[in-house]
C-alpha positions as CSV (number, residue, x, y, z in Angstrom):
1,X,0.0,0.0,0.0
2,X,1.3,3.5,-0.9
3,X,2.4,5.7,2.1
4,X,-0.3,8.2,3.2
5,X,0.8,11.8,2.8
6,X,-0.3,14.4,5.3
7,X,-0.2,18.2,4.8
8,X,0.0,19.8,8.3
9,X,-0.4,23.6,8.6
10,X,0.4,25.1,12.0
11,X,2.2,28.4,12.9
12,X,3.8,26.5,15.8
13,X,4.9,23.6,13.7
14,X,8.4,23.5,15.4
15,X,6.6,22.5,18.7
16,X,5.1,19.4,16.9
17,X,8.3,17.5,16.3
18,X,7.4,14.6,18.6
19,X,4.1,14.1,16.8
20,X,5.7,14.4,13.4
21,X,8.4,11.9,14.3
22,X,5.7,9.5,15.7
23,X,3.8,9.7,12.4
24,X,6.9,9.1,10.3
25,X,7.7,6.0,12.4
26,X,4.2,4.8,11.8
27,X,4.7,5.0,8.0
28,X,3.1,8.3,7.2
29,X,4.8,11.1,5.1
30,X,4.2,14.6,6.5
31,X,4.6,17.9,4.6
32,X,4.7,20.9,7.0
33,X,3.9,24.6,6.5
34,X,3.4,27.4,9.0
35,X,0.5,29.4,7.6
36,X,-2.6,29.1,5.5
37,X,-1.2,30.7,2.4
38,X,1.6,28.2,2.2
39,X,-0.9,25.4,2.8
40,X,-3.0,26.3,-0.2
41,X,0.1,26.8,-2.4
42,X,1.6,23.4,-1.2
43,X,-1.7,21.6,-1.9
44,X,-1.9,23.1,-5.4
45,X,1.7,22.0,-6.2
46,X,1.4,18.4,-4.9
47,X,-1.1,16.0,-6.4
48,X,-0.8,13.2,-3.8
49,X,-2.0,14.8,-0.5
50,X,-4.3,12.3,1.2
51,X,-5.4,14.4,4.3
52,X,-4.8,17.9,5.7
53,X,-4.3,18.9,9.3
54,X,-5.2,22.6,9.9
55,X,-4.5,24.7,12.9
56,X,-7.6,26.9,13.6
57,X,-5.8,30.0,15.0
58,X,-3.0,30.7,12.5
59,X,-2.2,34.4,11.9
60,X,-3.0,35.9,8.5
61,X,-5.3,33.4,6.8
62,X,-7.2,31.6,9.6
63,X,-7.8,27.9,9.7
64,X,-11.4,28.3,8.6
65,X,-10.4,30.6,5.8
66,X,-7.8,28.0,4.7
67,X,-10.4,25.3,5.0
68,X,-12.6,27.2,2.6
69,X,-9.8,27.7,0.1
70,X,-8.8,24.0,0.1
71,X,-12.4,22.8,-0.2
72,X,-12.7,25.1,-3.2
73,X,-9.7,23.3,-4.8
74,X,-11.0,19.8,-3.9
75,X,-14.3,19.3,-2.1
76,X,-13.4,15.7,-1.3
77,X,-10.1,16.2,0.5
78,X,-10.3,15.0,4.1
79,X,-9.5,17.9,6.6
80,X,-8.9,17.7,10.3
81,X,-9.2,20.9,12.3
82,X,-6.8,21.3,15.3
83,X,-7.8,24.0,17.8
84,X,-7.2,25.3,21.4
85,X,-10.8,26.7,21.3
86,X,-13.6,24.5,22.3
87,X,-16.3,27.1,21.6
88,X,-19.5,25.5,20.3
89,X,-20.0,28.1,17.6
90,X,-16.5,27.6,16.2
91,X,-17.0,23.8,16.0
92,X,-20.4,24.3,14.3
93,X,-18.8,26.6,11.7
94,X,-16.0,24.2,11.1
95,X,-18.3,21.2,10.9
96,X,-20.7,23.1,8.6
97,X,-17.6,23.8,6.4
98,X,-17.2,20.0,6.0
99,X,-14.3,19.1,8.2
100,X,-13.9,15.4,8.7
101,X,-12.7,15.5,12.3
102,X,-11.3,17.9,14.9
103,X,-8.7,17.6,17.7
104,X,-8.1,19.8,20.8
105,X,-4.6,21.0,21.6
106,X,-2.3,19.7,23.1
107,X,-2.6,16.9,20.6
108,X,-1.8,13.4,21.7
109,X,0.0,11.2,19.1
110,X,-2.4,8.4,19.6
111,X,-5.4,10.7,19.0
112,X,-3.8,11.7,15.7
113,X,-3.3,8.0,14.7
114,X,-6.9,7.2,15.6
115,X,-8.2,10.1,13.5
116,X,-6.1,9.0,10.5
117,X,-7.2,5.4,10.9
118,X,-10.8,6.6,11.0
119,X,-10.5,8.8,7.9
120,X,-8.1,6.8,5.7
121,X,-9.1,3.3,6.8
122,X,-12.8,4.1,6.6
123,X,-12.4,4.8,2.9
124,X,-10.4,1.5,2.5
125,X,-12.9,-0.5,4.6
126,X,-15.8,0.9,2.7
127,X,-14.2,-0.1,-0.6
128,X,-13.4,-3.5,0.7
129,X,-16.9,-4.1,2.1
130,X,-18.5,-2.8,-1.1
131,X,-16.3,-5.0,-3.2
132,X,-17.1,-8.0,-1.0
133,X,-20.8,-7.4,-1.0
134,X,-20.9,-6.9,-4.8
135,X,-18.9,-10.1,-5.4
136,X,-21.6,-12.0,-3.5
137,X,-24.4,-10.1,-5.3
138,X,-22.7,-10.7,-8.7
139,X,-23.4,-14.4,-8.5
140,X,-27.1,-13.8,-7.6
141,X,-27.6,-11.3,-10.4
142,X,-25.9,-13.7,-12.8
143,X,-28.3,-16.4,-11.8
144,X,-31.3,-14.1,-12.0
145,X,-30.4,-12.9,-15.5
146,X,-30.5,-16.5,-16.8
147,X,-33.5,-17.8,-14.9
148,X,-36.5,-16.8,-17.0
149,X,-37.5,-13.5,-15.4
150,X,-40.9,-11.7,-15.8
151,X,-41.0,-8.0,-16.4
152,X,-41.1,-7.0,-12.7
153,X,-38.2,-9.3,-12.0
154,X,-36.2,-7.5,-14.8
155,X,-37.0,-4.2,-13.2
156,X,-35.6,-5.5,-9.9
157,X,-32.5,-6.7,-11.6
158,X,-32.0,-3.3,-13.3
159,X,-32.5,-1.5,-10.0
160,X,-30.0,-3.7,-8.3
161,X,-27.4,-3.0,-11.0
162,X,-28.0,0.7,-10.7
163,X,-27.8,0.7,-7.0
164,X,-24.5,-1.1,-7.2
165,X,-23.3,1.5,-9.8
166,X,-24.0,4.2,-7.3
167,X,-22.4,2.4,-4.4
168,X,-19.3,1.7,-6.4
169,X,-19.2,5.4,-7.4
170,X,-19.3,6.5,-3.8
171,X,-16.6,4.1,-2.8
172,X,-14.4,4.7,-5.8
173,X,-14.1,1.0,-6.5
174,X,-13.0,1.2,-10.1
175,X,-12.0,-2.5,-10.6
176,X,-15.5,-3.6,-9.5
177,X,-17.1,-0.9,-11.6
178,X,-15.6,-2.5,-14.7
179,X,-16.9,-5.9,-13.8
180,X,-20.4,-4.4,-13.1
181,X,-20.4,-2.7,-16.5
182,X,-19.8,-6.1,-18.2
183,X,-22.6,-7.6,-16.1
184,X,-24.9,-4.7,-17.0
185,X,-24.2,-5.4,-20.7
186,X,-25.0,-9.1,-20.2
187,X,-28.2,-8.2,-18.5
188,X,-29.2,-5.8,-21.3
189,X,-28.5,-8.6,-23.9
190,X,-30.9,-10.9,-22.1
191,X,-33.4,-8.1,-21.5
192,X,-33.5,-7.4,-25.2
193,X,-34.2,-11.0,-26.0
194,X,-37.0,-11.0,-23.5
195,X,-38.6,-7.8,-24.9
196,X,-38.4,-9.1,-28.4
197,X,-40.2,-12.3,-27.5
198,X,-43.1,-10.5,-25.8
199,X,-43.4,-6.9,-26.9
200,X,-46.0,-7.3,-29.7
201,X,-48.1,-9.6,-27.5
202,X,-48.0,-7.0,-24.7
203,X,-48.9,-4.1,-26.9
204,X,-51.9,-6.0,-28.4
205,X,-52.9,-7.3,-24.9
206,X,-52.6,-10.9,-26.0
207,X,-50.7,-11.5,-22.7
208,X,-50.3,-9.5,-19.5
209,X,-47.5,-7.0,-19.7
210,X,-46.1,-3.9,-17.9
211,X,-47.8,-0.6,-17.7
212,X,-46.9,1.2,-21.0
213,X,-46.6,4.9,-21.8
214,X,-50.2,5.2,-23.0
215,X,-51.5,3.7,-19.7
216,X,-49.4,5.9,-17.4
217,X,-51.8,8.8,-16.8
218,X,-54.8,6.4,-16.4
219,X,-53.1,4.0,-14.0
220,X,-50.6,6.1,-12.0
221,X,-51.9,9.7,-12.0
222,X,-55.7,9.9,-12.3
223,X,-56.3,7.7,-9.2
224,X,-54.5,10.4,-7.1
225,X,-57.3,12.9,-8.0
226,X,-59.5,11.1,-5.5
227,X,-57.3,12.3,-2.7
228,X,-58.4,15.9,-3.4
229,X,-54.9,17.3,-3.2
230,X,-53.2,19.4,-5.9
231,X,-51.1,17.2,-8.1
232,X,-48.0,18.3,-9.9
233,X,-46.9,15.9,-12.5
234,X,-43.2,16.6,-13.4
235,X,-42.1,14.9,-16.6
236,X,-38.3,15.2,-17.0
237,X,-37.6,14.3,-20.6
238,X,-34.8,11.6,-20.8
239,X,-34.7,10.8,-17.1
240,X,-33.1,7.4,-16.3
241,X,-33.5,5.5,-13.1
242,X,-29.9,6.2,-12.1
243,X,-30.5,9.9,-12.6
244,X,-33.6,9.8,-10.5
245,X,-31.7,8.2,-7.6
246,X,-29.2,11.1,-7.8
247,X,-32.0,13.7,-7.8
248,X,-33.7,11.9,-5.0
249,X,-30.9,12.9,-2.6
250,X,-31.8,16.5,-3.2
251,X,-35.6,16.2,-3.2
252,X,-35.8,14.4,0.1
253,X,-34.6,17.5,1.9
254,X,-38.1,18.9,1.3
255,X,-40.2,15.8,0.2
256,X,-40.9,12.3,1.4
257,X,-41.0,9.5,-1.1
258,X,-44.4,7.8,-0.9
259,X,-43.8,5.2,-3.6
260,X,-41.1,4.3,-6.2
261,X,-42.8,2.6,-9.2
262,X,-42.1,2.2,-12.9
263,X,-43.6,1.9,-16.3
264,X,-42.3,0.7,-19.7
265,X,-41.7,3.2,-22.5
266,X,-43.3,2.1,-25.8
267,X,-41.1,1.7,-28.9
268,X,-39.6,3.8,-30.3
269,X,-38.2,5.1,-27.0
270,X,-38.4,8.6,-28.5
271,X,-40.2,11.7,-27.4
272,X,-42.4,11.9,-30.6
273,X,-43.9,8.5,-29.8
274,X,-43.6,7.9,-26.1
275,X,-44.6,11.4,-24.8
276,X,-47.5,11.8,-27.2
277,X,-48.7,8.4,-26.1
278,X,-48.5,9.4,-22.4
279,X,-50.6,12.5,-22.9
280,X,-53.0,11.1,-25.4
281,X,-53.6,7.9,-23.4
282,X,-53.3,6.1,-26.8
283,X,-50.7,4.3,-28.9
284,X,-49.3,6.4,-31.8
285,X,-51.3,4.4,-34.3
286,X,-54.5,5.5,-32.6
287,X,-53.5,9.1,-32.1
288,X,-53.0,9.3,-35.9
289,X,-56.3,7.7,-36.5
290,X,-58.4,9.8,-34.1
291,X,-56.5,13.0,-33.9
292,X,-54.8,13.4,-37.3
293,X,-54.5,17.2,-36.9
294,X,-52.4,16.7,-33.7
295,X,-50.1,14.0,-35.1
296,X,-47.2,14.5,-37.4
297,X,-45.4,11.5,-39.0
298,X,-41.6,11.4,-39.2
299,X,-41.3,13.3,-42.6
300,X,-44.0,15.8,-41.9
301,X,-42.8,19.3,-41.4
302,X,-43.1,21.0,-38.0
303,X,-42.7,20.1,-34.4
304,X,-43.8,16.6,-33.4
305,X,-44.9,17.4,-29.8
306,X,-46.9,20.6,-30.2
307,X,-50.3,19.3,-29.1
308,X,-49.6,17.6,-25.8
309,X,-51.9,19.8,-23.9
310,X,-54.8,19.2,-26.3
311,X,-54.1,15.4,-26.2
312,X,-54.0,15.4,-22.4
313,X,-57.3,17.4,-22.1
314,X,-58.9,15.0,-24.5
315,X,-57.8,12.1,-22.3
316,X,-59.1,13.7,-19.2
317,X,-62.4,14.4,-20.9
318,X,-62.7,10.7,-21.8
319,X,-61.6,9.2,-18.5
320,X,-62.7,11.6,-15.7
321,X,-66.4,12.2,-15.0
322,X,-65.9,15.5,-13.2
323,X,-64.2,18.5,-14.7
324,X,-60.5,18.5,-13.9
325,X,-58.9,22.0,-13.6
326,X,-55.6,21.5,-15.4
327,X,-52.6,23.5,-16.5
328,X,-49.8,22.3,-18.8
329,X,-46.4,24.0,-18.9
330,X,-43.5,23.1,-21.1
331,X,-40.1,24.4,-20.1
332,X,-37.5,24.5,-22.9
333,X,-35.2,27.3,-21.8
334,X,-34.1,29.3,-18.8
335,X,-36.7,32.0,-19.3
336,X,-39.5,29.4,-19.3
337,X,-38.1,28.0,-16.1
338,X,-37.9,31.4,-14.3
339,X,-41.5,32.1,-15.4
340,X,-42.5,28.8,-13.9
341,X,-40.7,29.6,-10.6
342,X,-42.5,33.0,-10.5
343,X,-45.9,31.5,-11.0
344,X,-45.7,28.2,-9.2
345,X,-47.9,29.2,-6.3
346,X,-50.7,30.1,-8.7
347,X,-50.9,26.5,-9.9
348,X,-51.9,25.3,-6.4
349,X,-55.5,26.1,-7.4
350,X,-55.4,23.4,-10.0
351,X,-56.4,19.7,-9.6
352,X,-53.5,18.8,-11.9
353,X,-50.5,20.8,-13.1
354,X,-48.3,19.1,-15.7
355,X,-44.8,20.4,-16.1
356,X,-42.7,19.0,-19.0
357,X,-39.0,19.9,-18.5
358,X,-36.7,19.3,-21.4
359,X,-33.3,20.0,-19.9
360,X,-32.0,16.4,-19.6
361,X,-32.9,15.7,-23.2
362,X,-31.1,18.9,-24.3
363,X,-28.1,17.9,-22.2
364,X,-27.8,14.5,-23.9
365,X,-28.1,16.0,-27.4
366,X,-25.7,18.9,-26.6
367,X,-23.2,16.4,-25.2
368,X,-23.2,14.8,-28.7
369,X,-22.6,18.1,-30.4
370,X,-20.3,19.9,-28.0
371,X,-16.8,18.8,-27.2
372,X,-16.8,20.6,-23.8
373,X,-19.8,18.6,-22.6
374,X,-18.2,15.4,-23.9
375,X,-15.3,16.2,-21.5
376,X,-17.7,17.2,-18.6
377,X,-19.8,14.1,-19.0
378,X,-17.4,11.5,-20.3
379,X,-18.9,8.6,-18.5
380,X,-22.0,7.5,-16.7
381,X,-20.8,8.8,-13.3
382,X,-20.0,12.2,-14.8
383,X,-23.4,12.3,-16.6
384,X,-25.2,11.7,-13.4
385,X,-23.1,14.4,-11.6
386,X,-23.9,16.9,-14.3
387,X,-27.6,16.1,-14.0
388,X,-27.5,16.6,-10.2
389,X,-25.6,19.9,-10.6
390,X,-28.2,21.2,-13.1
391,X,-31.2,20.2,-10.9
392,X,-29.8,21.8,-7.7
393,X,-29.4,25.1,-9.5
394,X,-32.5,25.0,-11.6
395,X,-35.7,27.0,-11.4
396,X,-37.7,23.8,-11.1
397,X,-36.0,22.9,-7.9
398,X,-36.5,26.4,-6.5
399,X,-40.2,26.2,-7.5
400,X,-40.7,22.8,-5.9
401,X,-39.2,24.0,-2.7
402,X,-41.8,26.8,-2.6
403,X,-44.7,24.4,-2.7
404,X,-43.3,21.6,-0.6
405,X,-45.3,22.6,2.5
406,X,-48.5,23.3,0.6
407,X,-50.1,19.9,0.8
408,X,-49.4,18.8,-2.8
409,X,-48.8,15.4,-4.4
410,X,-45.7,15.5,-6.6
411,X,-45.3,12.8,-9.2
412,X,-41.9,12.7,-11.0
413,X,-41.5,10.7,-14.1
414,X,-40.2,10.7,-17.7
415,X,-41.1,9.7,-21.2
416,X,-38.1,7.4,-21.9
417,X,-34.4,7.0,-20.8
418,X,-31.2,7.0,-22.8
419,X,-28.2,4.6,-23.3
420,X,-24.6,5.2,-23.9
421,X,-24.0,3.6,-27.3
422,X,-20.8,1.6,-28.1
423,X,-21.3,-0.7,-31.1
424,X,-22.1,0.5,-34.7
425,X,-24.5,-1.4,-37.0
426,X,-24.7,-0.6,-40.7
427,X,-28.1,0.3,-42.3
428,X,-28.8,1.1,-45.9
429,X,-32.0,3.1,-46.7
430,X,-33.3,5.6,-49.2
431,X,-33.5,9.4,-48.6
432,X,-36.8,9.1,-46.9
433,X,-35.4,6.9,-44.1
434,X,-35.3,8.6,-40.7
435,X,-32.0,9.7,-39.2
436,X,-32.4,8.4,-35.7
437,X,-29.5,6.4,-34.4
438,X,-31.5,3.9,-32.3
439,X,-34.4,3.2,-34.6
440,X,-35.2,3.6,-38.3
441,X,-38.4,4.0,-40.3
442,X,-38.2,3.5,-44.0
443,X,-38.8,1.4,-47.1
444,X,-36.4,-1.2,-48.5
445,X,-34.2,-1.1,-45.5
446,X,-31.1,-3.3,-45.4
447,X,-29.6,-4.2,-42.1
448,X,-28.1,-7.0,-39.9
449,X,-31.1,-9.0,-38.6
450,X,-29.2,-10.0,-35.5
451,X,-28.9,-6.4,-34.4
452,X,-32.5,-5.4,-34.5
453,X,-36.2,-6.0,-33.6
454,X,-37.9,-5.8,-37.0
455,X,-41.5,-4.7,-37.3
456,X,-42.8,-5.0,-40.9
457,X,-46.4,-4.5,-39.8
458,X,-46.4,-1.1,-37.9
459,X,-50.1,-1.6,-36.9
460,X,-49.1,-4.7,-34.9
461,X,-46.7,-2.5,-32.8
462,X,-49.3,0.3,-32.4
463,X,-47.4,2.6,-34.8
464,X,-48.4,4.7,-37.8
465,X,-47.7,3.4,-41.3
466,X,-46.7,6.4,-43.4
467,X,-46.3,4.1,-46.5
468,X,-47.6,0.7,-47.5
469,X,-44.1,-0.8,-47.3
470,X,-42.9,1.1,-44.2
471,X,-40.7,-1.0,-41.8
472,X,-39.5,0.0,-38.3
473,X,-36.3,-1.4,-36.9
474,X,-35.1,-0.9,-33.3
475,X,-31.5,-1.2,-32.1
476,X,-30.7,-3.8,-29.4
477,X,-28.5,-3.2,-26.4
478,X,-25.9,-0.5,-27.0
479,X,-25.9,-0.5,-30.8
480,X,-26.3,2.5,-33.0
481,X,-27.2,2.7,-36.7
482,X,-24.8,4.2,-39.3
483,X,-25.0,4.5,-43.0
484,X,-22.1,3.2,-45.1
485,X,-21.2,6.8,-46.3
486,X,-18.6,8.4,-44.1
487,X,-18.9,5.4,-41.8
488,X,-15.6,5.8,-39.9
489,X,-16.2,9.5,-39.3
490,X,-19.7,9.0,-37.9
491,X,-18.6,6.0,-36.0
492,X,-16.0,8.1,-34.1
493,X,-18.4,11.0,-33.8
494,X,-21.3,9.1,-32.2
495,X,-19.5,6.4,-30.2
496,X,-20.0,6.8,-26.4
497,X,-22.8,9.4,-26.9
498,X,-26.2,9.0,-25.1
499,X,-29.0,8.1,-27.5
500,X,-32.5,6.7,-27.3
501,X,-35.1,5.1,-29.5
502,X,-34.2,1.4,-29.1
503,X,-34.4,-1.5,-26.7
504,X,-32.5,-1.4,-23.4
505,X,-33.2,-1.4,-19.7
506,X,-32.0,2.2,-19.5
507,X,-34.4,3.4,-22.2
508,X,-37.5,1.3,-21.5
509,X,-37.6,1.0,-17.6
510,X,-38.9,4.4,-16.5
511,X,-39.3,5.7,-13.0
512,X,-42.6,6.9,-11.6
513,X,-42.1,8.5,-8.2
514,X,-44.8,9.8,-5.9
515,X,-43.8,12.3,-3.2
516,X,-45.4,14.4,-0.6
517,X,-44.1,17.5,1.2
518,X,-42.5,16.9,4.6
């Protein structure tokens, strides 16, 4: 094991020679400085400091001021405050500034050793325990994947995998994270086979299946109207279950989770289809049939989700006997978000307020287009972190805090998820073929049959048929479709981007969370 390096800042550092010698004999390396300015400079110059000891009462830059500077450089660096002052307010301020421990002068060498063991060994012990627990769970998940699961079982497997991803993130257990990624890929392969065997029977109700997009409002939202509390339905476009678990940590400061449920996005797992289905309460085939003026096919000009409010109102009129007072708000930019924040209290007079927030969808598309976002969200963990950072500083979170104590029911959900694509699959089509990377609609398509779910009869999948010979294909697992032209360029461009439209646990298994204010 590498030697632990300590940065110790104290204006009386010369008086600490017995403690420093003790630490060196115990196998620790200690870098000493006599003031806060040098502590910050030393930390910036050295990239292997494991823990910082800070004297609270240094002249010039105080210990608390130094603490703030160091946390600004690295919020995760463990810091121990050393002080002569036992004042409660000082300790509260230090603890509020995220110190990991504090010691009272004169410092006993054994106290220092105990603190180091607690901070450094805790991290090691957490990693070891997490690794051990996952190794045991690995075998169970592997058995589950290959044991003929039903849909709810698959949801539980997916949730287990995501919960392990988050635990391994927290413990920085990279070797196990690589193994988990392989197991997640194996699970997705089996999940795709399962969906391909049953999807058409589910959609046509020839066998029992999951709750789908077009059943979401009827089965998960409308029953809540009987409770006579204002309902806010927040639809975060492109929200995956792992992103929900990250946002949950923020939401529970003001809300209590009443239930954590799920639904299955229809295919294609794309906004045009899934979100219109949610608000219409119908499959896309039936929306086109009954509301042709509100439905646009792939090659029709104009926005494809411009009539969600009208479709929702029509569904409410069909399904609810009494008049439902409803508002629908779509947020696509910061100005929309700030307007929502300003007006949120006015919506408490509604029975149902629907908020569609498009940021996560824009984030995934912008990440594909912008190099800086590719760097900021270069893996799943970073993508989750970026989502969390956005939410905590967003107008929607500010607005939700304002109504948390107003007796509302908050339902958080999405229209579909997204998957990080890794493997290209060649497709040949004519100029009318759609451009989506995870599904294609066209005539005379040529493709690798082992890579796709093929639907030659769109009506059977609940989808419109723009032409007599229209065929849909949906990418499996982490595949993405590329045309032969400029294949290498587009392969490099789209690999490791987050896409949606196809078949995967991440895209199809969608969270539905019911919360109430604390």
